[in-house]
PDB file as gemmi writes it, atoms N, CA and C in Angstrom:
CRYST1    1.000    1.000    1.000  90.00  90.00  90.00 P 1                      
ATOM      1  N   MET A   1      12.862   8.624   3.058  1.00  0.00           N  
ATOM      2  CA  MET A   1      13.785   7.923   2.223  1.00  0.00           C  
ATOM      3  C   MET A   1      13.827   8.600   0.859  1.00  0.00           C  
ATOM      4  N   ALA A   2      14.977   9.076   0.460  1.00  0.00           N  
ATOM      5  CA  ALA A   2      15.124   9.765  -0.823  1.00  0.00           C  
ATOM      6  C   ALA A   2      15.387   8.774  -1.944  1.00  0.00           C  
ATOM      7  N   GLY A   3      15.168   9.226  -3.163  1.00  0.00           N  
ATOM      8  CA  GLY A   3      15.531   8.410  -4.324  1.00  0.00           C  
ATOM      9  C   GLY A   3      14.535   7.340  -4.688  1.00  0.00           C  
ATOM     10  N   GLY A   4      13.297   7.456  -4.237  1.00  0.00           N  
ATOM     11  CA  GLY A   4      12.305   6.443  -4.557  1.00  0.00           C  
ATOM     12  C   GLY A   4      11.923   6.402  -6.030  1.00  0.00           C  
ATOM     13  N   PHE A   5      12.194   7.497  -6.742  1.00  0.00           N  
ATOM     14  CA  PHE A   5      11.821   7.551  -8.158  1.00  0.00           C  
ATOM     15  C   PHE A   5      12.926   8.303  -8.903  1.00  0.00           C  
ATOM     16  N   SER A   6      14.030   7.632  -9.124  1.00  0.00           N  
ATOM     17  CA  SER A   6      15.186   8.268  -9.754  1.00  0.00           C  
ATOM     18  C   SER A   6      15.173   8.041 -11.263  1.00  0.00           C  
ATOM     19  N   LYS A   7      14.245   8.659 -11.941  1.00  0.00           N  
ATOM     20  CA  LYS A   7      14.111   8.519 -13.387  1.00  0.00           C  
ATOM     21  C   LYS A   7      13.631   9.844 -13.943  1.00  0.00           C  
ATOM     22  N   ILE A   8      14.169  10.219 -15.077  1.00  0.00           N  
ATOM     23  CA  ILE A   8      13.684  11.413 -15.743  1.00  0.00           C  
ATOM     24  C   ILE A   8      12.356  11.054 -16.401  1.00  0.00           C  
ATOM     25  N   VAL A   9      11.312  11.754 -16.036  1.00  0.00           N  
ATOM     26  CA  VAL A   9       9.991  11.480 -16.574  1.00  0.00           C  
ATOM     27  C   VAL A   9       9.578  12.639 -17.467  1.00  0.00           C  
ATOM     28  N   LEU A  10       9.173  12.329 -18.673  1.00  0.00           N  
ATOM     29  CA  LEU A  10       8.754  13.350 -19.629  1.00  0.00           C  
ATOM     30  C   LEU A  10       7.235  13.412 -19.683  1.00  0.00           C  
ATOM     31  N   ALA A  11       6.706  14.608 -19.767  1.00  0.00           N  
ATOM     32  CA  ALA A  11       5.254  14.790 -19.855  1.00  0.00           C  
ATOM     33  C   ALA A  11       4.726  14.191 -21.151  1.00  0.00           C  
ATOM     34  N   ASN A  12       3.507  13.697 -21.100  1.00  0.00           N  
ATOM     35  CA  ASN A  12       2.789  13.189 -22.278  1.00  0.00           C  
ATOM     36  C   ASN A  12       3.469  12.018 -22.969  1.00  0.00           C  
ATOM     37  N   THR A  13       4.133  11.156 -22.213  1.00  0.00           N  
ATOM     38  CA  THR A  13       4.752   9.975 -22.816  1.00  0.00           C  
ATOM     39  C   THR A  13       3.848   8.765 -22.628  1.00  0.00           C  
ATOM     40  N   VAL A  14       4.001   7.803 -23.499  1.00  0.00           N  
ATOM     41  CA  VAL A  14       3.211   6.576 -23.471  1.00  0.00           C  
ATOM     42  C   VAL A  14       3.908   5.565 -22.565  1.00  0.00           C  
ATOM     43  N   ALA A  15       3.134   4.716 -21.895  1.00  0.00           N  
ATOM     44  CA  ALA A  15       3.709   3.681 -21.025  1.00  0.00           C  
ATOM     45  C   ALA A  15       4.729   2.848 -21.790  1.00  0.00           C  
ATOM     46  N   ASN A  16       5.830   2.537 -21.108  1.00  0.00           N  
ATOM     47  CA  ASN A  16       6.898   1.680 -21.619  1.00  0.00           C  
ATOM     48  C   ASN A  16       7.598   2.263 -22.850  1.00  0.00           C  
ATOM     49  N   THR A  17       7.685   3.593 -22.927  1.00  0.00           N  
ATOM     50  CA  THR A  17       8.445   4.257 -23.974  1.00  0.00           C  
ATOM     51  C   THR A  17       9.484   5.157 -23.328  1.00  0.00           C  
ATOM     52  N   VAL A  18      10.335   5.746 -24.139  1.00  0.00           N  
ATOM     53  CA  VAL A  18      11.386   6.628 -23.627  1.00  0.00           C  
ATOM     54  C   VAL A  18      10.768   7.713 -22.748  1.00  0.00           C  
ATOM     55  N   GLY A  19      11.238   7.817 -21.518  1.00  0.00           N  
ATOM     56  CA  GLY A  19      10.752   8.823 -20.581  1.00  0.00           C  
ATOM     57  C   GLY A  19       9.436   8.488 -19.918  1.00  0.00           C  
ATOM     58  N   GLY A  20       8.830   7.363 -20.266  1.00  0.00           N  
ATOM     59  CA  GLY A  20       7.549   6.971 -19.672  1.00  0.00           C  
ATOM     60  C   GLY A  20       7.716   6.499 -18.236  1.00  0.00           C  
ATOM     61  N   ALA A  21       6.792   6.893 -17.374  1.00  0.00           N  
ATOM     62  CA  ALA A  21       6.889   6.516 -15.967  1.00  0.00           C  
ATOM     63  C   ALA A  21       6.379   5.113 -15.698  1.00  0.00           C  
ATOM     64  N   PHE A  22       5.390   4.666 -16.467  1.00  0.00           N  
ATOM     65  CA  PHE A  22       4.756   3.391 -16.159  1.00  0.00           C  
ATOM     66  C   PHE A  22       5.100   2.296 -17.149  1.00  0.00           C  
ATOM     67  N   GLN A  23       5.083   1.087 -16.641  1.00  0.00           N  
ATOM     68  CA  GLN A  23       5.352  -0.103 -17.447  1.00  0.00           C  
ATOM     69  C   GLN A  23       4.212  -1.089 -17.204  1.00  0.00           C  
ATOM     70  N   PRO A  24       3.542  -1.549 -18.265  1.00  0.00           N  
ATOM     71  CA  PRO A  24       2.438  -2.485 -18.063  1.00  0.00           C  
ATOM     72  C   PRO A  24       2.926  -3.879 -17.681  1.00  0.00           C  
ATOM     73  N   VAL A  25       2.171  -4.520 -16.807  1.00  0.00           N  
ATOM     74  CA  VAL A  25       2.382  -5.919 -16.437  1.00  0.00           C  
ATOM     75  C   VAL A  25       1.060  -6.619 -16.734  1.00  0.00           C  
ATOM     76  N   VAL A  26       1.081  -7.635 -17.605  1.00  0.00           N  
ATOM     77  CA  VAL A  26      -0.152  -8.296 -18.020  1.00  0.00           C  
ATOM     78  C   VAL A  26      -0.174  -9.724 -17.490  1.00  0.00           C  
ATOM     79  N   LEU A  27      -1.249 -10.065 -16.777  1.00  0.00           N  
ATOM     80  CA  LEU A  27      -1.493 -11.442 -16.347  1.00  0.00           C  
ATOM     81  C   LEU A  27      -2.457 -12.033 -17.367  1.00  0.00           C  
ATOM     82  N   THR A  28      -2.047 -13.091 -18.055  1.00  0.00           N  
ATOM     83  CA  THR A  28      -2.877 -13.634 -19.134  1.00  0.00           C  
ATOM     84  C   THR A  28      -3.711 -14.820 -18.668  1.00  0.00           C  
ATOM     85  N   ASN A  29      -4.869 -14.963 -19.270  1.00  0.00           N  
ATOM     86  CA  ASN A  29      -5.790 -16.076 -19.018  1.00  0.00           C  
ATOM     87  C   ASN A  29      -6.121 -16.269 -17.546  1.00  0.00           C  
ATOM     88  N   VAL A  30      -6.431 -15.192 -16.876  1.00  0.00           N  
ATOM     89  CA  VAL A  30      -6.834 -15.290 -15.475  1.00  0.00           C  
ATOM     90  C   VAL A  30      -8.244 -15.860 -15.435  1.00  0.00           C  
ATOM     91  N   GLY A  31      -8.435 -16.876 -14.636  1.00  0.00           N  
ATOM     92  CA  GLY A  31      -9.747 -17.503 -14.494  1.00  0.00           C  
ATOM     93  C   GLY A  31     -10.296 -17.276 -13.108  1.00  0.00           C  
ATOM     94  N   ALA A  32     -11.289 -18.067 -12.747  1.00  0.00           N  
ATOM     95  CA  ALA A  32     -11.961 -17.913 -11.463  1.00  0.00           C  
ATOM     96  C   ALA A  32     -11.350 -18.816 -10.395  1.00  0.00           C  
ATOM     97  N   GLY A  33     -11.208 -18.272  -9.207  1.00  0.00           N  
ATOM     98  CA  GLY A  33     -10.816 -19.049  -8.033  1.00  0.00           C  
ATOM     99  C   GLY A  33     -12.010 -19.113  -7.098  1.00  0.00           C  
ATOM    100  N   ASN A  34     -11.810 -19.689  -5.918  1.00  0.00           N  
ATOM    101  CA  ASN A  34     -12.892 -19.675  -4.934  1.00  0.00           C  
ATOM    102  C   ASN A  34     -12.367 -19.163  -3.604  1.00  0.00           C  
ATOM    103  N   ALA A  35     -13.171 -19.240  -2.569  1.00  0.00           N  
ATOM    104  CA  ALA A  35     -12.815 -18.622  -1.295  1.00  0.00           C  
ATOM    105  C   ALA A  35     -11.612 -19.264  -0.617  1.00  0.00           C  
ATOM    106  N   THR A  36     -11.316 -20.513  -0.915  1.00  0.00           N  
ATOM    107  CA  THR A  36     -10.209 -21.163  -0.220  1.00  0.00           C  
ATOM    108  C   THR A  36      -9.064 -21.595  -1.124  1.00  0.00           C  
ATOM    109  N   ALA A  37      -9.302 -21.754  -2.432  1.00  0.00           N  
ATOM    110  CA  ALA A  37      -8.249 -22.251  -3.327  1.00  0.00           C  
ATOM    111  C   ALA A  37      -7.943 -21.244  -4.423  1.00  0.00           C  
ATOM    112  N   LEU A  38      -6.722 -21.327  -4.949  1.00  0.00           N  
ATOM    113  CA  LEU A  38      -6.321 -20.439  -6.029  1.00  0.00           C  
ATOM    114  C   LEU A  38      -7.052 -20.803  -7.312  1.00  0.00           C  
ATOM    115  N   VAL A  39      -7.239 -22.093  -7.593  1.00  0.00           N  
ATOM    116  CA  VAL A  39      -7.874 -22.635  -8.789  1.00  0.00           C  
ATOM    117  C   VAL A  39      -7.266 -21.956 -10.016  1.00  0.00           C  
ATOM    118  N   ASN A  40      -8.020 -21.175 -10.814  1.00  0.00           N  
ATOM    119  CA  ASN A  40      -7.501 -20.536 -12.020  1.00  0.00           C  
ATOM    120  C   ASN A  40      -7.195 -19.057 -11.847  1.00  0.00           C  
ATOM    121  N   ALA A  41      -7.404 -18.519 -10.646  1.00  0.00           N  
ATOM    122  CA  ALA A  41      -6.991 -17.149 -10.376  1.00  0.00           C  
ATOM    123  C   ALA A  41      -5.463 -17.122 -10.401  1.00  0.00           C  
ATOM    124  N   GLN A  42      -4.859 -15.937 -10.464  1.00  0.00           N  
ATOM    125  CA  GLN A  42      -3.400 -15.851 -10.525  1.00  0.00           C  
ATOM    126  C   GLN A  42      -2.866 -14.878  -9.492  1.00  0.00           C  
ATOM    127  N   TYR A  43      -1.759 -15.293  -8.855  1.00  0.00           N  
ATOM    128  CA  TYR A  43      -1.075 -14.394  -7.932  1.00  0.00           C  
ATOM    129  C   TYR A  43      -0.581 -13.171  -8.684  1.00  0.00           C  
ATOM    130  N   ILE A  44      -0.618 -12.034  -8.029  1.00  0.00           N  
ATOM    131  CA  ILE A  44      -0.034 -10.827  -8.593  1.00  0.00           C  
ATOM    132  C   ILE A  44       1.413 -10.777  -8.114  1.00  0.00           C  
ATOM    133  N   PRO A  45       2.369 -10.621  -9.042  1.00  0.00           N  
ATOM    134  CA  PRO A  45       3.781 -10.612  -8.642  1.00  0.00           C  
ATOM    135  C   PRO A  45       4.058  -9.535  -7.599  1.00  0.00           C  
ATOM    136  N   ALA A  46       5.066  -9.766  -6.776  1.00  0.00           N  
ATOM    137  CA  ALA A  46       5.429  -8.808  -5.736  1.00  0.00           C  
ATOM    138  C   ALA A  46       5.715  -7.449  -6.347  1.00  0.00           C  
ATOM    139  N   GLY A  47       5.161  -6.413  -5.758  1.00  0.00           N  
ATOM    140  CA  GLY A  47       5.391  -5.054  -6.232  1.00  0.00           C  
ATOM    141  C   GLY A  47       4.222  -4.141  -5.932  1.00  0.00           C  
ATOM    142  N   THR A  48       4.325  -2.911  -6.413  1.00  0.00           N  
ATOM    143  CA  THR A  48       3.288  -1.909  -6.256  1.00  0.00           C  
ATOM    144  C   THR A  48       2.759  -1.551  -7.637  1.00  0.00           C  
ATOM    145  N   TYR A  49       1.451  -1.536  -7.786  1.00  0.00           N  
ATOM    146  CA  TYR A  49       0.820  -1.357  -9.086  1.00  0.00           C  
ATOM    147  C   TYR A  49      -0.344  -0.378  -9.025  1.00  0.00           C  
ATOM    148  N   VAL A  50      -0.670   0.184 -10.174  1.00  0.00           N  
ATOM    149  CA  VAL A  50      -1.912   0.918 -10.378  1.00  0.00           C  
ATOM    150  C   VAL A  50      -2.777   0.024 -11.249  1.00  0.00           C  
ATOM    151  N   MET A  51      -4.023  -0.162 -10.838  1.00  0.00           N  
ATOM    152  CA  MET A  51      -4.951  -0.970 -11.623  1.00  0.00           C  
ATOM    153  C   MET A  51      -6.097  -0.076 -12.070  1.00  0.00           C  
ATOM    154  N   THR A  52      -6.331  -0.041 -13.377  1.00  0.00           N  
ATOM    155  CA  THR A  52      -7.463   0.707 -13.898  1.00  0.00           C  
ATOM    156  C   THR A  52      -8.707  -0.176 -13.838  1.00  0.00           C  
ATOM    157  N   PRO A  53      -9.907   0.400 -13.863  1.00  0.00           N  
ATOM    158  CA  PRO A  53     -11.120  -0.425 -13.821  1.00  0.00           C  
ATOM    159  C   PRO A  53     -11.163  -1.431 -14.972  1.00  0.00           C  
ATOM    160  N   GLN A  54     -11.458  -2.683 -14.638  1.00  0.00           N  
ATOM    161  CA  GLN A  54     -11.544  -3.751 -15.627  1.00  0.00           C  
ATOM    162  C   GLN A  54     -12.770  -4.612 -15.314  1.00  0.00           C  
ATOM    163  N   ALA A  55     -13.588  -4.833 -16.333  1.00  0.00           N  
ATOM    164  CA  ALA A  55     -14.825  -5.597 -16.160  1.00  0.00           C  
ATOM    165  C   ALA A  55     -14.527  -7.026 -15.741  1.00  0.00           C  
ATOM    166  N   ASN A  56     -15.289  -7.539 -14.803  1.00  0.00           N  
ATOM    167  CA  ASN A  56     -15.240  -8.919 -14.321  1.00  0.00           C  
ATOM    168  C   ASN A  56     -13.941  -9.284 -13.605  1.00  0.00           C  
ATOM    169  N   VAL A  57     -13.157  -8.301 -13.194  1.00  0.00           N  
ATOM    170  CA  VAL A  57     -11.884  -8.580 -12.509  1.00  0.00           C  
ATOM    171  C   VAL A  57     -11.934  -8.020 -11.092  1.00  0.00           C  
ATOM    172  N   VAL A  58     -11.575  -8.844 -10.126  1.00  0.00           N  
ATOM    173  CA  VAL A  58     -11.427  -8.399  -8.745  1.00  0.00           C  
ATOM    174  C   VAL A  58     -10.022  -8.735  -8.268  1.00  0.00           C  
ATOM    175  N   VAL A  59      -9.544  -7.959  -7.316  1.00  0.00           N  
ATOM    176  CA  VAL A  59      -8.282  -8.263  -6.659  1.00  0.00           C  
ATOM    177  C   VAL A  59      -8.638  -8.711  -5.254  1.00  0.00           C  
ATOM    178  N   GLU A  60      -8.048  -9.831  -4.847  1.00  0.00           N  
ATOM    179  CA  GLU A  60      -8.386 -10.410  -3.543  1.00  0.00           C  
ATOM    180  C   GLU A  60      -7.130 -10.566  -2.683  1.00  0.00           C  
ATOM    181  N   PHE A  61      -7.342 -10.459  -1.388  1.00  0.00           N  
ATOM    182  CA  PHE A  61      -6.296 -10.581  -0.380  1.00  0.00           C  
ATOM    183  C   PHE A  61      -6.563 -11.827   0.443  1.00  0.00           C  
ATOM    184  N   ASN A  62      -5.518 -12.584   0.742  1.00  0.00           N  
ATOM    185  CA  ASN A  62      -5.670 -13.797   1.533  1.00  0.00           C  
ATOM    186  C   ASN A  62      -5.472 -13.474   3.009  1.00  0.00           C  
ATOM    187  N   ALA A  63      -6.576 -13.407   3.733  1.00  0.00           N  
ATOM    188  CA  ALA A  63      -6.529 -13.193   5.171  1.00  0.00           C  
ATOM    189  C   ALA A  63      -6.428 -14.558   5.841  1.00  0.00           C  
ATOM    190  N   TYR A  64      -5.291 -15.218   5.671  1.00  0.00           N  
ATOM    191  CA  TYR A  64      -5.077 -16.590   6.164  1.00  0.00           C  
ATOM    192  C   TYR A  64      -5.393 -16.678   7.652  1.00  0.00           C  
ATOM    193  N   THR A  65      -6.186 -17.663   8.011  1.00  0.00           N  
ATOM    194  CA  THR A  65      -6.662 -17.783   9.393  1.00  0.00           C  
ATOM    195  C   THR A  65      -5.773 -18.657  10.270  1.00  0.00           C  
ATOM    196  N   GLY A  66      -4.716 -19.220   9.694  1.00  0.00           N  
ATOM    197  CA  GLY A  66      -3.854 -20.120  10.456  1.00  0.00           C  
ATOM    198  C   GLY A  66      -4.134 -21.572  10.134  1.00  0.00           C  
ATOM    199  N   SER A  67      -5.325 -21.835   9.630  1.00  0.00           N  
ATOM    200  CA  SER A  67      -5.665 -23.208   9.259  1.00  0.00           C  
ATOM    201  C   SER A  67      -6.254 -23.309   7.857  1.00  0.00           C  
ATOM    202  N   ALA A  68      -6.662 -22.167   7.280  1.00  0.00           N  
ATOM    203  CA  ALA A  68      -7.271 -22.206   5.949  1.00  0.00           C  
ATOM    204  C   ALA A  68      -7.116 -20.858   5.252  1.00  0.00           C  
ATOM    205  N   ASN A  69      -7.056 -20.903   3.924  1.00  0.00           N  
ATOM    206  CA  ASN A  69      -7.060 -19.672   3.148  1.00  0.00           C  
ATOM    207  C   ASN A  69      -8.410 -18.989   3.296  1.00  0.00           C  
ATOM    208  N   SER A  70      -8.402 -17.675   3.218  1.00  0.00           N  
ATOM    209  CA  SER A  70      -9.638 -16.907   3.300  1.00  0.00           C  
ATOM    210  C   SER A  70      -9.519 -15.711   2.355  1.00  0.00           C  
ATOM    211  N   TRP A  71      -9.797 -15.941   1.057  1.00  0.00           N  
ATOM    212  CA  TRP A  71      -9.678 -14.892   0.043  1.00  0.00           C  
ATOM    213  C   TRP A  71     -10.856 -13.935   0.159  1.00  0.00           C  
ATOM    214  N   THR A  72     -10.561 -12.652   0.346  1.00  0.00           N  
ATOM    215  CA  THR A  72     -11.600 -11.638   0.451  1.00  0.00           C  
ATOM    216  C   THR A  72     -11.322 -10.519  -0.563  1.00  0.00           C  
ATOM    217  N   THR A  73     -12.370  -9.872  -1.024  1.00  0.00           N  
ATOM    218  CA  THR A  73     -12.243  -8.832  -2.044  1.00  0.00           C  
ATOM    219  C   THR A  73     -11.524  -7.616  -1.491  1.00  0.00           C  
ATOM    220  N   TYR A  74     -10.503  -7.183  -2.228  1.00  0.00           N  
ATOM    221  CA  TYR A  74      -9.695  -6.011  -1.883  1.00  0.00           C  
ATOM    222  C   TYR A  74     -10.051  -4.867  -2.840  1.00  0.00           C  
ATOM    223  N   ILE A  75     -10.148  -5.153  -4.145  1.00  0.00           N  
ATOM    224  CA  ILE A  75     -10.610  -4.184  -5.139  1.00  0.00           C  
ATOM    225  C   ILE A  75     -11.762  -4.847  -5.894  1.00  0.00           C  
ATOM    226  N   ALA A  76     -12.921  -4.219  -5.847  1.00  0.00           N  
ATOM    227  CA  ALA A  76     -14.136  -4.811  -6.399  1.00  0.00           C  
ATOM    228  C   ALA A  76     -14.154  -4.798  -7.929  1.00  0.00           C  
ATOM    229  N   ASN A  77     -15.049  -5.598  -8.477  1.00  0.00           N  
ATOM    230  CA  ASN A  77     -15.271  -5.705  -9.914  1.00  0.00           C  
ATOM    231  C   ASN A  77     -15.486  -4.333 -10.553  1.00  0.00           C  
ATOM    232  N   ASN A  78     -14.790  -4.103 -11.667  1.00  0.00           N  
ATOM    233  CA  ASN A  78     -14.927  -2.890 -12.460  1.00  0.00           C  
ATOM    234  C   ASN A  78     -14.578  -1.615 -11.702  1.00  0.00           C  
ATOM    235  N   THR A  79     -13.650  -1.709 -10.759  1.00  0.00           N  
ATOM    236  CA  THR A  79     -13.103  -0.521 -10.091  1.00  0.00           C  
ATOM    237  C   THR A  79     -11.583  -0.618 -10.172  1.00  0.00           C  
ATOM    238  N   GLY A  80     -10.921   0.449  -9.917  1.00  0.00           N  
ATOM    239  CA  GLY A  80      -9.464   0.472  -9.947  1.00  0.00           C  
ATOM    240  C   GLY A  80      -8.912   0.839  -8.588  1.00  0.00           C  
ATOM    241  N   GLY A  81      -7.592   0.852  -8.496  1.00  0.00           N  
ATOM    242  CA  GLY A  81      -6.978   1.226  -7.236  1.00  0.00           C  
ATOM    243  C   GLY A  81      -5.492   0.912  -7.225  1.00  0.00           C  
ATOM    244  N   THR A  82      -4.895   1.063  -6.066  1.00  0.00           N  
ATOM    245  CA  THR A  82      -3.485   0.762  -5.869  1.00  0.00           C  
ATOM    246  C   THR A  82      -3.365  -0.640  -5.300  1.00  0.00           C  
ATOM    247  N   VAL A  83      -2.517  -1.444  -5.921  1.00  0.00           N  
ATOM    248  CA  VAL A  83      -2.324  -2.828  -5.485  1.00  0.00           C  
ATOM    249  C   VAL A  83      -0.902  -2.963  -4.954  1.00  0.00           C  
ATOM    250  N   ILE A  84      -0.779  -3.448  -3.730  1.00  0.00           N  
ATOM    251  CA  ILE A  84       0.528  -3.753  -3.151  1.00  0.00           C  
ATOM    252  C   ILE A  84       0.532  -5.254  -2.880  1.00  0.00           C  
ATOM    253  N   SER A  85       1.473  -5.953  -3.510  1.00  0.00           N  
ATOM    254  CA  SER A  85       1.475  -7.412  -3.408  1.00  0.00           C  
ATOM    255  C   SER A  85       2.814  -7.928  -2.911  1.00  0.00           C  
ATOM    256  N   ASP A  86       2.752  -8.969  -2.094  1.00  0.00           N  
ATOM    257  CA  ASP A  86       3.970  -9.660  -1.656  1.00  0.00           C  
ATOM    258  C   ASP A  86       4.274 -10.858  -2.540  1.00  0.00           C  
ATOM    259  N   GLY A  87       3.424 -11.107  -3.543  1.00  0.00           N  
ATOM    260  CA  GLY A  87       3.638 -12.205  -4.480  1.00  0.00           C  
ATOM    261  C   GLY A  87       2.897 -13.487  -4.131  1.00  0.00           C  
ATOM    262  N   VAL A  88       2.356 -13.589  -2.918  1.00  0.00           N  
ATOM    263  CA  VAL A  88       1.645 -14.811  -2.526  1.00  0.00           C  
ATOM    264  C   VAL A  88       0.306 -14.568  -1.832  1.00  0.00           C  
ATOM    265  N   SER A  89       0.063 -13.367  -1.351  1.00  0.00           N  
ATOM    266  CA  SER A  89      -1.162 -13.103  -0.591  1.00  0.00           C  
ATOM    267  C   SER A  89      -2.179 -12.266  -1.342  1.00  0.00           C  
ATOM    268  N   VAL A  90      -1.868 -11.891  -2.584  1.00  0.00           N  
ATOM    269  CA  VAL A  90      -2.772 -11.063  -3.373  1.00  0.00           C  
ATOM    270  C   VAL A  90      -2.931 -11.721  -4.737  1.00  0.00           C  
ATOM    271  N   ARG A  91      -4.175 -11.852  -5.195  1.00  0.00           N  
ATOM    272  CA  ARG A  91      -4.416 -12.501  -6.481  1.00  0.00           C  
ATOM    273  C   ARG A  91      -5.418 -11.714  -7.312  1.00  0.00           C  
ATOM    274  N   ALA A  92      -5.350 -11.934  -8.631  1.00  0.00           N  
ATOM    275  CA  ALA A  92      -6.368 -11.437  -9.549  1.00  0.00           C  
ATOM    276  C   ALA A  92      -7.352 -12.577  -9.756  1.00  0.00           C  
ATOM    277  N   ASN A  93      -8.618 -12.267  -9.721  1.00  0.00           N  
ATOM    278  CA  ASN A  93      -9.660 -13.274  -9.873  1.00  0.00           C  
ATOM    279  C   ASN A  93     -10.705 -12.717 -10.845  1.00  0.00           C  
ATOM    280  N   VAL A  94     -11.267 -13.588 -11.649  1.00  0.00           N  
ATOM    281  CA  VAL A  94     -12.252 -13.172 -12.639  1.00  0.00           C  
ATOM    282  C   VAL A  94     -13.610 -13.739 -12.244  1.00  0.00           C  
ATOM    283  N   THR A  95     -14.637 -12.911 -12.339  1.00  0.00           N  
ATOM    284  CA  THR A  95     -15.965 -13.335 -11.902  1.00  0.00           C  
ATOM    285  C   THR A  95     -16.673 -14.204 -12.932  1.00  0.00           C  
ATOM    286  N   SER A  96     -16.275 -14.125 -14.205  1.00  0.00           N  
ATOM    287  CA  SER A  96     -16.851 -15.005 -15.215  1.00  0.00           C  
ATOM    288  C   SER A  96     -15.871 -15.154 -16.369  1.00  0.00           C  
ATOM    289  N   SER A  97     -15.802 -16.344 -16.938  1.00  0.00           N  
ATOM    290  CA  SER A  97     -14.935 -16.649 -18.071  1.00  0.00           C  
ATOM    291  C   SER A  97     -13.468 -16.456 -17.698  1.00  0.00           C  
ATOM    292  N   THR A  98     -12.653 -15.963 -18.627  1.00  0.00           N  
ATOM    293  CA  THR A  98     -11.251 -15.640 -18.360  1.00  0.00           C  
ATOM    294  C   THR A  98     -10.960 -14.253 -18.917  1.00  0.00           C  
ATOM    295  N   ALA A  99      -9.878 -13.653 -18.455  1.00  0.00           N  
ATOM    296  CA  ALA A  99      -9.519 -12.311 -18.914  1.00  0.00           C  
ATOM    297  C   ALA A  99      -8.023 -12.100 -18.780  1.00  0.00           C  
ATOM    298  N   ASN A 100      -7.512 -11.154 -19.538  1.00  0.00           N  
ATOM    299  CA  ASN A 100      -6.155 -10.667 -19.344  1.00  0.00           C  
ATOM    300  C   ASN A 100      -6.260  -9.450 -18.438  1.00  0.00           C  
ATOM    301  N   VAL A 101      -5.451  -9.409 -17.398  1.00  0.00           N  
ATOM    302  CA  VAL A 101      -5.505  -8.330 -16.424  1.00  0.00           C  
ATOM    303  C   VAL A 101      -4.245  -7.474 -16.588  1.00  0.00           C  
ATOM    304  N   THR A 102      -4.441  -6.162 -16.792  1.00  0.00           N  
ATOM    305  CA  THR A 102      -3.311  -5.260 -16.965  1.00  0.00           C  
ATOM    306  C   THR A 102      -3.137  -4.395 -15.729  1.00  0.00           C  
ATOM    307  N   LEU A 103      -1.925  -4.410 -15.204  1.00  0.00           N  
ATOM    308  CA  LEU A 103      -1.535  -3.569 -14.081  1.00  0.00           C  
ATOM    309  C   LEU A 103      -0.389  -2.686 -14.555  1.00  0.00           C  
ATOM    310  N   TYR A 104      -0.172  -1.556 -13.896  1.00  0.00           N  
ATOM    311  CA  TYR A 104       0.920  -0.661 -14.272  1.00  0.00           C  
ATOM    312  C   TYR A 104       1.834  -0.457 -13.078  1.00  0.00           C  
ATOM    313  N   THR A 105       3.138  -0.595 -13.316  1.00  0.00           N  
ATOM    314  CA  THR A 105       4.129  -0.391 -12.272  1.00  0.00           C  
ATOM    315  C   THR A 105       5.130   0.648 -12.750  1.00  0.00           C  
ATOM    316  N   ILE A 106       6.008   1.065 -11.872  1.00  0.00           N  
ATOM    317  CA  ILE A 106       7.041   2.032 -12.241  1.00  0.00           C  
ATOM    318  C   ILE A 106       7.996   1.379 -13.222  1.00  0.00           C  
ATOM    319  N   ASN A 107       8.321   2.073 -14.298  1.00  0.00           N  
ATOM    320  CA  ASN A 107       9.264   1.576 -15.290  1.00  0.00           C  
ATOM    321  C   ASN A 107      10.629   1.477 -14.617  1.00  0.00           C  
ATOM    322  N   GLY A 108      11.060   0.256 -14.377  1.00  0.00           N  
ATOM    323  CA  GLY A 108      12.304   0.014 -13.648  1.00  0.00           C  
ATOM    324  C   GLY A 108      13.554   0.107 -14.488  1.00  0.00           C  
ATOM    325  N   GLY A 109      13.463   0.668 -15.664  1.00  0.00           N  
ATOM    326  CA  GLY A 109      14.654   0.841 -16.465  1.00  0.00           C  
ATOM    327  C   GLY A 109      14.823  -0.227 -17.518  1.00  0.00           C  
ATOM    328  N   ASN A 110      13.728  -0.833 -17.956  1.00  0.00           N  
ATOM    329  CA  ASN A 110      13.826  -1.794 -19.056  1.00  0.00           C  
ATOM    330  C   ASN A 110      14.521  -1.136 -20.221  1.00  0.00           C  
ATOM    331  N   GLY A 111      15.314  -1.915 -20.925  1.00  0.00           N  
ATOM    332  CA  GLY A 111      16.059  -1.385 -22.050  1.00  0.00           C  
ATOM    333  C   GLY A 111      15.152  -0.797 -23.102  1.00  0.00           C  
ATOM    334  N   ILE A 112      15.181   0.514 -23.268  1.00  0.00           N  
ATOM    335  CA  ILE A 112      14.413   1.195 -24.295  1.00  0.00           C  
ATOM    336  C   ILE A 112      15.427   1.978 -25.117  1.00  0.00           C  
ATOM    337  N   THR A 113      15.584   1.659 -26.371  1.00  0.00           N  
ATOM    338  CA  THR A 113      16.604   2.311 -27.177  1.00  0.00           C  
ATOM    339  C   THR A 113      16.213   3.736 -27.507  1.00  0.00           C  
ATOM    340  N   GLY A 114      17.225   4.593 -27.660  1.00  0.00           N  
ATOM    341  CA  GLY A 114      17.005   5.943 -28.130  1.00  0.00           C  
ATOM    342  C   GLY A 114      16.958   7.001 -27.049  1.00  0.00           C  
ATOM    343  N   THR A 115      17.150   6.666 -25.791  1.00  0.00           N  
ATOM    344  CA  THR A 115      17.066   7.665 -24.733  1.00  0.00           C  
ATOM    345  C   THR A 115      18.158   8.726 -24.893  1.00  0.00           C  
ATOM    346  N   PHE A 116      19.392   8.324 -24.821  1.00  0.00           N  
ATOM    347  CA  PHE A 116      20.510   9.252 -24.951  1.00  0.00           C  
ATOM    348  C   PHE A 116      21.594   8.586 -25.786  1.00  0.00           C  
ATOM    349  N   ASN A 117      21.260   8.220 -26.992  1.00  0.00           N  
ATOM    350  CA  ASN A 117      22.218   7.553 -27.875  1.00  0.00           C  
ATOM    351  C   ASN A 117      23.343   8.505 -28.259  1.00  0.00           C  
ATOM    352  N   ALA A 118      24.562   7.969 -28.254  1.00  0.00           N  
ATOM    353  CA  ALA A 118      25.704   8.750 -28.752  1.00  0.00           C  
ATOM    354  C   ALA A 118      25.660   8.742 -30.267  1.00  0.00           C  
ATOM    355  N   SER A 119      26.020   9.845 -30.878  1.00  0.00           N  
ATOM    356  CA  SER A 119      25.988   9.872 -32.350  1.00  0.00           C  
ATOM    357  C   SER A 119      27.342   9.571 -32.951  1.00  0.00           C  
TER     358      SER A 119                                                      
END                                                                             
């Protein structure tokens, strides 16, 4: 499938700036959930993300058994990886206290002024 990344990407650009490839997505005040309930953990919105290592943060996948939720660790505490979420089966969970969790996705063309302004 062609055209998966139809954006001009400039070397050495900062996330969410002109020519930047990545856009941060921040989940705020993520708390702790448990093995069967969401509690204070938060669903990760549908999409594909890069997650950098973050202390006390795990990403969990719901391996639903047909009768009960079964949240299992997908990305362990203080490690990073690629997160693919459908919006309901993947969550961010914090092992202690609360945290803001930052994920990075492809910059989908959010309005950033100054790219090719007419003079």
